[in-house]
C-alpha positions as CSV (number, residue, x, y, z in Angstrom):
1,M,176.7,264.2,-111.3
2,D,174.7,267.3,-112.4
3,L,176.3,269.5,-115.1
4,A,176.7,272.4,-112.8
5,T,179.1,270.4,-110.6
6,L,180.9,269.0,-113.6
7,S,181.1,272.5,-115.1
8,R,182.9,273.7,-112.0
9,Q,185.4,270.8,-112.3
10,Q,186.0,271.6,-116.0
11,G,186.5,275.3,-115.5
12,D,183.0,276.3,-116.5
13,F,183.7,274.8,-120.0
14,Y,185.7,277.9,-120.9
15,V,188.9,277.7,-123.0
16,P,188.7,274.2,-124.6
17,A,192.1,272.6,-124.6
18,C,193.9,269.6,-126.1
19,A,197.3,268.2,-125.6
20,V,199.0,265.7,-127.9
21,C,202.1,264.1,-126.4
22,V,204.7,262.0,-128.3
23,A,207.0,259.9,-126.2
24,G,206.0,261.9,-123.2
25,K,206.7,265.3,-124.8
26,D,203.9,267.8,-125.6
27,L,203.9,268.6,-129.3
28,L,202.9,272.3,-128.8
29,R,204.8,273.2,-125.7
30,D,207.9,271.1,-126.1
31,H,208.2,271.0,-129.9
32,V,206.3,274.2,-130.9
33,V,204.1,272.2,-133.3
34,A,200.5,273.5,-134.0
35,I,197.6,271.0,-133.9
36,T,194.4,272.2,-135.7
37,Q,192.2,269.2,-134.9
38,A,192.4,266.0,-132.9
39,E,189.8,263.2,-132.6
40,V,189.6,260.2,-130.3
41,D,187.1,257.4,-131.1
42,L,186.6,254.9,-128.3
43,K,184.5,251.8,-128.5
44,L,183.6,248.7,-126.4
45,D,184.9,245.5,-128.0
46,A,187.2,247.3,-130.4
47,A,190.5,249.1,-130.5
48,G,190.3,252.8,-129.9
49,R,191.5,255.1,-132.7
50,F,192.9,258.6,-132.8
51,S,194.0,261.2,-135.4
52,F,195.3,264.7,-135.3
53,T,196.4,267.3,-137.9
54,I,199.6,269.4,-137.9
55,V,199.8,272.6,-140.0
56,D,202.5,275.0,-141.0
57,A,205.3,272.5,-140.3
58,F,206.7,272.1,-143.8
59,D,210.0,274.0,-144.3
60,F,210.2,275.0,-148.0
61,D,214.0,275.6,-147.8
62,A,214.8,272.3,-146.1
63,R,212.1,270.4,-147.9
64,E,211.2,268.6,-144.7
65,F,208.5,268.7,-142.0
66,L,210.2,270.2,-139.0
67,T,209.4,271.1,-135.4
68,G,208.6,274.7,-134.7
69,D,212.1,275.4,-133.3
70,G,213.6,273.9,-136.5
71,N,215.7,271.4,-134.5
72,G,213.6,268.2,-135.1
73,N,212.3,266.2,-138.1
74,L,208.6,265.5,-137.5
75,I,208.5,262.4,-139.7
76,E,211.2,260.9,-137.6
77,L,209.5,262.0,-134.4
78,L,206.2,260.6,-135.5
79,A,207.6,257.3,-136.8
80,F,205.4,254.3,-137.0
81,G,205.1,252.8,-133.5
82,A,205.8,256.2,-131.7
83,T,203.8,256.4,-128.5
84,I,201.0,258.9,-128.3
85,E,198.8,260.3,-125.6
86,I,195.9,262.6,-126.3
87,A,194.1,264.6,-123.5
88,M,191.2,267.0,-123.8
89,G,189.3,269.2,-121.4
90,Y,189.3,272.9,-120.4
91,G,191.8,275.4,-119.0
92,D,195.3,274.4,-117.9
93,T,196.7,271.4,-119.9
94,K,198.0,269.8,-116.7
95,S,194.4,269.2,-115.6
96,L,193.2,267.6,-118.9
97,R,192.0,264.0,-119.0
98,T,193.9,261.5,-121.0
99,L,191.5,259.9,-123.4
100,I,193.8,257.5,-125.3
101,S,197.3,256.1,-125.2
102,G,198.5,254.3,-128.2
103,V,200.9,254.1,-131.2
104,V,201.2,255.8,-134.6
105,T,200.1,253.5,-137.4
106,Q,199.4,255.9,-140.3
107,I,200.8,259.3,-141.6
108,T,199.2,261.1,-144.6
109,T,199.8,264.4,-146.3
110,D,199.0,266.1,-149.6
111,F,201.6,268.0,-151.7
112,N,199.5,270.2,-154.0
113,E,199.9,273.5,-155.8
114,D,198.1,275.5,-153.2
115,G,199.6,276.3,-149.8
116,S,201.7,274.3,-147.3
117,P,201.0,270.5,-146.9
118,E,199.4,269.3,-143.7
119,L,200.3,266.2,-141.8
120,T,197.5,263.9,-140.5
121,V,198.7,261.3,-138.0
122,S,196.5,258.4,-137.0
123,G,196.8,255.3,-134.8
124,Y,195.3,252.9,-132.4
125,D,195.3,252.4,-128.6
126,N,197.4,249.7,-127.0
127,A,195.2,246.9,-128.3
128,F,197.0,247.4,-131.6
129,P,199.5,244.5,-131.2
130,M,196.6,242.1,-130.7
131,M,195.2,243.1,-134.1
132,A,198.3,241.9,-136.0
133,G,198.3,238.4,-137.5
134,K,196.1,235.4,-137.0
135,S,196.8,232.3,-135.0
136,S,195.4,228.8,-134.2
137,K,195.7,227.4,-130.7
138,S,193.8,225.3,-128.3
139,W,193.6,225.1,-124.5
140,T,192.1,222.2,-122.4
141,Q,190.4,222.4,-119.0
142,R,190.8,226.1,-118.8
143,R,188.4,229.0,-118.2
144,D,187.9,231.6,-120.9
145,S,189.2,234.2,-118.4
146,D,192.4,232.2,-118.0
147,V,193.0,232.3,-121.7
148,V,192.4,236.0,-121.8
149,Q,194.9,236.5,-119.0
150,E,197.5,234.5,-120.9
151,I,197.0,236.5,-124.1
152,A,197.2,239.8,-122.2
153,G,200.5,238.8,-120.7
154,A,201.9,237.8,-124.0
155,N,201.0,241.3,-125.3
156,H,202.5,243.1,-122.2
157,L,199.2,244.4,-120.9
158,D,198.0,244.7,-117.4
159,T,194.6,243.2,-116.7
160,D,191.2,243.9,-115.1
161,I,189.6,240.5,-115.5
162,V,186.5,239.0,-113.9
163,S,186.8,235.2,-113.8
164,T,184.4,233.3,-116.0
165,K,182.5,230.4,-114.3
166,E,183.2,227.2,-116.1
167,D,186.4,225.1,-116.7
168,L,185.9,224.1,-120.4
169,H,187.0,220.8,-121.9
170,Q,188.5,222.7,-124.9
171,I,188.9,226.3,-126.0
172,E,189.8,226.8,-129.7
173,Q,191.3,229.8,-131.4
174,N,190.9,229.1,-135.1
175,Q,192.8,231.4,-137.5
176,Q,191.8,234.5,-135.5
177,G,193.7,237.6,-134.3
178,A,194.1,237.9,-130.6
179,L,191.7,240.8,-130.2
180,E,189.1,239.1,-132.4
181,F,189.4,236.0,-130.3
182,I,189.1,237.8,-127.0
183,N,186.0,239.6,-128.3
184,K,184.6,236.2,-129.2
185,L,185.2,234.9,-125.7
186,A,183.7,238.0,-124.2
187,A,180.5,237.7,-126.3
188,R,179.9,234.1,-125.4
189,N,180.1,235.0,-121.7
190,G,178.1,238.2,-121.9
191,Y,181.3,240.2,-121.1
192,E,183.0,243.3,-122.6
193,A,186.6,243.5,-123.7
194,Y,188.5,246.8,-124.2
195,V,191.8,248.5,-123.4
196,T,192.4,251.7,-121.5
197,G,195.9,252.9,-121.1
198,T,197.9,249.7,-120.8
199,T,195.1,247.7,-119.1
200,L,192.9,245.1,-120.8
201,H,189.4,244.9,-119.3
202,F,187.5,241.6,-119.6
203,R,184.3,241.7,-117.5
204,P,180.5,242.0,-117.4
205,S,178.9,245.3,-118.3
206,Q,179.2,248.0,-115.5
207,N,175.8,249.3,-116.5
208,Q,174.2,249.7,-113.0
209,G,174.0,252.9,-111.0
210,T,173.6,256.6,-111.8
211,G,175.2,258.5,-114.7
212,V,178.5,260.2,-114.5
213,V,176.7,263.3,-115.8
214,T,173.1,264.4,-116.4
215,L,172.4,266.1,-119.7
216,E,169.1,267.9,-120.5
217,W,167.9,268.3,-124.1
218,G,167.6,272.0,-125.1
219,K,170.3,272.9,-122.7
220,T,173.4,270.7,-122.4
221,L,172.3,267.9,-124.6
222,L,172.7,269.3,-128.1
223,S,171.0,266.4,-129.9
224,F,169.8,262.9,-129.3
225,R,168.3,260.3,-131.6
226,P,166.8,257.3,-129.8
227,D,165.8,254.1,-131.7
228,G,163.5,251.6,-130.0
229,N,162.8,248.5,-132.1
230,I,161.3,245.1,-131.1
231,A,162.0,243.5,-134.5
232,G,164.6,240.9,-133.8
233,Q,163.8,240.7,-130.1
234,I,163.3,237.2,-128.6
235,S,161.6,235.8,-125.5
236,G,164.3,233.2,-124.9
237,V,167.3,231.3,-126.2
238,E,168.0,227.6,-126.3
239,V,171.5,226.3,-126.9
240,Y,172.0,222.7,-128.0
241,G,175.2,220.8,-128.0
242,W,176.6,217.2,-127.8
243,D,178.8,215.5,-125.2
244,P,181.3,213.5,-127.3
245,K,182.1,211.2,-124.3
246,T,178.6,210.3,-123.0
247,K,176.9,210.8,-126.4
248,D,174.2,212.8,-124.5
249,R,172.5,215.9,-125.7
250,I,173.4,219.1,-123.8
251,V,170.8,221.9,-123.5
252,G,171.0,225.3,-122.0
253,R,168.0,227.7,-121.7
254,A,167.6,231.4,-120.8
255,M,164.3,233.4,-120.8
256,H,163.6,237.1,-120.9
257,G,164.2,238.4,-117.4
258,E,167.5,236.5,-117.1
259,E,169.6,238.9,-119.2
260,P,173.0,239.3,-117.4
261,G,173.4,242.7,-115.7
262,R,169.7,243.4,-116.2
263,D,168.1,246.2,-114.2
264,P,165.0,244.5,-112.8
265,G,163.0,247.7,-112.8
266,R,163.1,248.1,-116.6
267,Q,161.4,246.4,-119.5
268,S,163.7,244.5,-121.8
269,G,163.2,243.8,-125.5
270,G,162.2,240.3,-124.5
271,D,159.5,241.6,-122.2
272,E,158.1,243.9,-124.9
273,I,158.0,241.2,-127.7
274,T,156.4,238.7,-125.4
275,A,153.6,241.2,-124.6
276,V,153.0,241.8,-128.3
277,L,153.1,238.3,-129.7
278,R,150.9,235.3,-128.7
279,K,153.6,232.8,-129.5
280,Q,156.9,233.4,-127.8
281,P,159.8,233.8,-130.3
282,I,162.6,231.5,-129.2
283,L,166.1,231.5,-130.7
284,R,167.4,227.9,-131.0
285,V,171.1,227.5,-131.9
286,R,173.7,224.7,-132.0
287,Q,177.1,225.5,-130.5
288,P,180.1,223.5,-129.3
289,V,179.4,223.3,-125.5
290,F,180.7,220.9,-122.9
291,S,178.2,221.1,-120.1
292,A,174.7,222.2,-119.3
293,A,176.1,225.1,-117.3
294,D,178.3,226.2,-120.2
295,A,175.2,226.0,-122.6
296,T,173.1,228.0,-120.1
297,E,175.8,230.7,-119.9
298,R,175.9,231.0,-123.7
299,A,172.2,231.2,-123.9
300,R,172.1,234.0,-121.4
301,A,174.9,235.8,-123.4
302,L,172.9,235.5,-126.6
303,L,169.8,236.8,-124.9
304,K,171.7,239.8,-123.6
305,E,173.2,240.4,-127.1
306,R,169.6,240.7,-128.5
307,A,168.3,242.7,-125.6
308,D,171.1,245.3,-126.1
309,Q,169.7,246.1,-129.5
310,F,166.3,247.0,-128.2
311,L,166.7,250.6,-127.4
312,T,169.8,252.5,-128.6
313,G,170.6,256.1,-129.4
314,E,173.2,258.5,-130.5
315,G,173.7,262.1,-129.4
316,E,176.0,265.0,-129.1
317,T,177.0,267.4,-126.3
318,V,179.6,269.9,-125.4
319,G,183.0,268.3,-124.9
320,I,182.9,266.2,-121.7
321,P,185.9,263.9,-121.1
322,D,184.0,261.9,-118.5
323,I,181.8,260.4,-121.3
324,V,183.7,257.2,-122.3
325,P,182.6,253.7,-123.1
326,G,181.7,251.6,-120.1
327,R,180.1,254.4,-118.2
328,N,176.5,255.5,-117.7
329,I,175.1,258.9,-118.6
330,T,171.6,260.3,-117.7
331,L,169.6,262.1,-120.3
332,S,166.5,264.2,-119.4
333,G,163.9,266.4,-121.1
334,L,163.1,263.6,-123.6
335,G,159.8,262.5,-122.3
336,K,159.0,259.6,-120.1
337,K,160.0,256.9,-122.6
338,F,163.5,258.2,-123.4
339,S,164.5,260.1,-120.3
340,K,166.6,257.6,-118.4
341,T,170.2,256.5,-117.7
342,Y,171.9,254.9,-120.6
343,Y,175.1,252.9,-121.0
344,V,177.8,254.4,-123.3
345,Q,179.0,252.0,-126.0
346,E,181.0,254.5,-128.1
347,A,182.3,258.0,-127.6
348,T,184.0,260.3,-130.1
349,H,185.8,263.4,-128.7
350,R,186.8,266.1,-131.2
351,F,188.8,269.2,-130.7
352,D,189.1,271.8,-133.6
353,S,188.6,275.4,-134.4
354,G,185.0,275.2,-133.5
355,G,185.8,274.0,-129.9
356,Y,185.4,270.7,-128.2
357,R,182.4,268.4,-128.6
358,T,181.6,264.8,-127.7
359,R,179.4,262.5,-129.8
360,F,178.2,259.2,-128.2
361,M,176.3,256.0,-128.9
362,V,174.4,254.5,-126.0
363,K,172.1,251.6,-125.2
364,D,169.4,251.0,-122.6
365,P,171.0,248.8,-119.9
366,T,168.1,246.4,-119.5
């Protein structure tokens, strides 16, 4: 989508707006509480975070943080575990996009000799319950995706799961938190895992297709810092394991060009390093695998992990709520090498007295 179309959808980017809701009630409109800044940090393979700051809420007579109408105690309203939704955009608050839903995990303030204390409230998205504690458990003759489905259900999350290919002899969770373990399963399958709203996504990268928006440097793209680096790139991966029943060696291989989700029209880091070096650099690892197919899938996942580090970048634009992890954006005006469609890995949306801006980190989806 070009920015002119997006601009019309966002009210021509006039009047930046932000809404913070607690237990379904808007802090400003329902509780008359002023928010001076709000920030939402979203990442693939990690829990999303939020924070917002409340000013002029301390009542010096009551010696309490109160709502603007004086009828509510803010500390009680924003108790640990309180449900939060933060939306940003432009114009009418009813049309804002919800960027994160989660729970309060931290409240800070500062009572000093100058002025009224502010409240800063922070928390995580609905992946937070999966961050608490560590467990050890094993599953037999199950797919990684089946295990993820079970963990999601135990944490009361809906799911968007793409089934993995192999039934594995054994899957081990060894003193790991649920989210950490899910990310491990995602990495070895070349998948991504993240939560939006109340849904856990566990699937391959959705890195094909056009960008949700096109940004041009010098106009709508405020800054961009690309980083292309072939150091650490490899031509292929070999994964070695051992079948405890047959005592046979298990081998899985993947070569550049076989990266999961690769756009065949682009050069990968493996292609680049192969063209530079006479001897192909191969990564050889030992892992607990149970079949040649399992070993090959893990080899392809490791190859993708390295390829994803080949061309990355970070940039900033006006606030655009459509820029979130798991989507593509197209950047132009950067020369032939860097003008292309990138895959968003991380996006930080910030609303404050200076307006609304979006920072992002991307990778080349080769």
